[in-house]
C-alpha positions, 0 to 999 in steps of 0.5 A, a space after each residue: 331474671 328481671 325479678 332477681 335484678 329488682 331484688 338485688 336493686 332493692 337490697 343495694 337501695 336499702 344498704 345504702 340507707 342502712 349502713 350509714 345509718 348504722 354508722 351514725 348510731 355508732 358515732 353517738 355511742 362512741 362520744 357517750 360511751 363512758 359516763 361519769 357519775 358521782 360515787 355513792 361514798 360520803 365524807 362526814 364532818 366537813 365545813 363548806 360555804 355554798 354561794 348562790 348568785 341570785 337575780 330575781 330567783 325568788 321562785 327557785 330559792 325555797 326549793 334549793 334552800 330546803 334541800 340545803 337544809 336537809 343535808 346531813 353530817 356537814 356544817 354548811 354556811 349559805 351566802 346568796 349574792 343578790 344581783 339587783 333583784 326586784 322580787 322577794 329574793 333577799 327576803 326568802 333568802 333570810 328566811 332560811 338563815 342565809 347570809 345575803 350580800 348585795 352585788 355592787 355595780 363593779 368592774 363587770 356585771 353578771 353571774 360571774 361577778 356575783 359569785 366573785 363578790 360572794 366568795 369574799 364573805 365565805 367563812 369556811 375554806 371550801 367553796 361551792 358555787 350553786 345556781 338558784 335552780 339547782 336542787 340537791 337530790 337527798 340528804 346525802 348529795 353533798 356528803 357524796 360530792 365532797 367524798 369525790 372531791 377528796 379523791 382529787 385530793 381536795 384540789 382543783 375544781 369539781 363541776 357537776 351538770 345537774 340532772 334536768 328534771 322536767 314536769 311539762 312536755 314543752 320542757 322535754 324540748 331541751 333534750 338534745 340541748 343537754 345531750 350536745 352540751 355534755 357530749 361536746 365536752 368529750 369527757 365521756 367518750 371512748 377517746 377522751 384521753 386524746 381530747 380535752 375539754 375547754 370548759 367546766 359545768 356552770 351550775 354547780 362548782 366545788 373548789 377551795 379557797 386557796 386554789 380559787 385565789 391562785 387561779 382568779 375564779 370567776 375573775 377569769 369569766 369576765 370576758 366570757 358568756 359562758 363562766 365555765 370557759 373562763 374558769 376552766 382556763 384559770 385552773 388549767 393554767 396552774 395545772 390544777 385537777 378539773 373533774 366533771 360528772 353528771 348529777 344524776 342522783 345527786 343534783 337536779 334542776 328545772 330549767 325554763 318552766 315559764 313556757 316554750 318561749 322561755 326554752 328558746 330564749 334560754 338555750 338561744 343565749 349560749 348554745 352557739 358559743 358552746 358548740 363552737 368551742 367544742 373540738 372539731 372532731 367531737 362536734 363532727 361525730 355529734 352531727 353525724 349521729 344527729 344526722 341519722 335522726 334526720 334522714 331516718 323519717 326520709 327513709 321511711 317515707 321513701 320506702 313507703 312509696 318505693 318498696 312497701 313490703 320492706 317498710 319493717 327495715 326503716 321502722 326497726 332502725 327509727 325504733 332503734 334510734 329512739 331507744 339510743 335517744 332515750 338511753 342518752 337522755 336516761 342520765 341527763 334529762 326526764 324523757 317519757 319513752 313515748 316522747 322518744 319516739 318523736 325524736 325528729 321533732 327534738 332535732 328540728 326544735 334544736 336547729 331552729 333555736 341553734 340557727 337563731 342563737 348563731 345569728 345573734 352571737 355571730 351576726 348582731 354580737 348581742 344576746 339578752 338574758 334576764 333583762 340585760 342585753 349583752 353586747 359581744 364585742 372584741 374587747 369584751 362584753 358590755 351589759 345594759 339593763 333593759 329592765 332598769 331602763 324600762 322603769 326609769 
């Protein structure tokens, strides 16, 4: 009788762990059930202007410009908007026959101003804005994206989140940030029709001259750290279509290759802002899913000491979560299978950086990026160029 009682207690104890864990994993599946990819159809014969905002991007530009040169079936004009670079950005751009325009110190500063200024020199009516660290995956990438834009009648804005190519282990610590960035937009969930997103992906935007001028384009991002939020608002106010896709197989980038410190500083700049702008119910489901990744190691340790004979159950759940983690990363970031097993480390790293970002953004009201301190004020942003000050 005593043995049966103990077995019953053990079963209840494991159900208390197992059922919530499975619910958490189902939450993760719900918010990432319908990922959108660029179709394989192509559209030839178009003329496009690619505008690249650049600030000390000599190390990134060659890869992007080579990938643009390889594009087939299109006439492409490339404009590099040089935002005060002190390296060889301008020289490299000219080596690839790109037009270089200097971004003046005007009414506002930063990437959005560089994009706006570069657009004024565009020869063609189809605009593509690309970050300097992005790369087109093959020679048909642009034709595929243009064909996708045609599905929305060449109107509004089309945005692509690049696939994150990693080469070193520390670069993979961006995995959970990539996941949260995409899931927080609520564009790939089972219930995306019931919600909405407040932003577009900043690394790649495609639009047309008329819509860009009508909406105000990057002018709407003057007061936002994440320029996609301002741009989204402008197109939404005019009732124009806004579509978002993942760049797997079409567009990729390599972020923060300079070391783990660059990963921390890069995501610390805006992850707290982006998370706070996600819909509460979406963010709640994301946190519920992440919660399982935190509790499973505790479940394993508790079972190890209390009922070792049942250790197989938490280990199986741990493996299932690792598979789900890898599945989510599959089309967002290169993460080897072996590293997916260490997902608790990625979760701890995420909360460490998110906490630092929250303090900087919401308490100190300041972030720093590429030598510029961005002061977050109620009435807008103030930039101070720390690099220039140091040189002076």
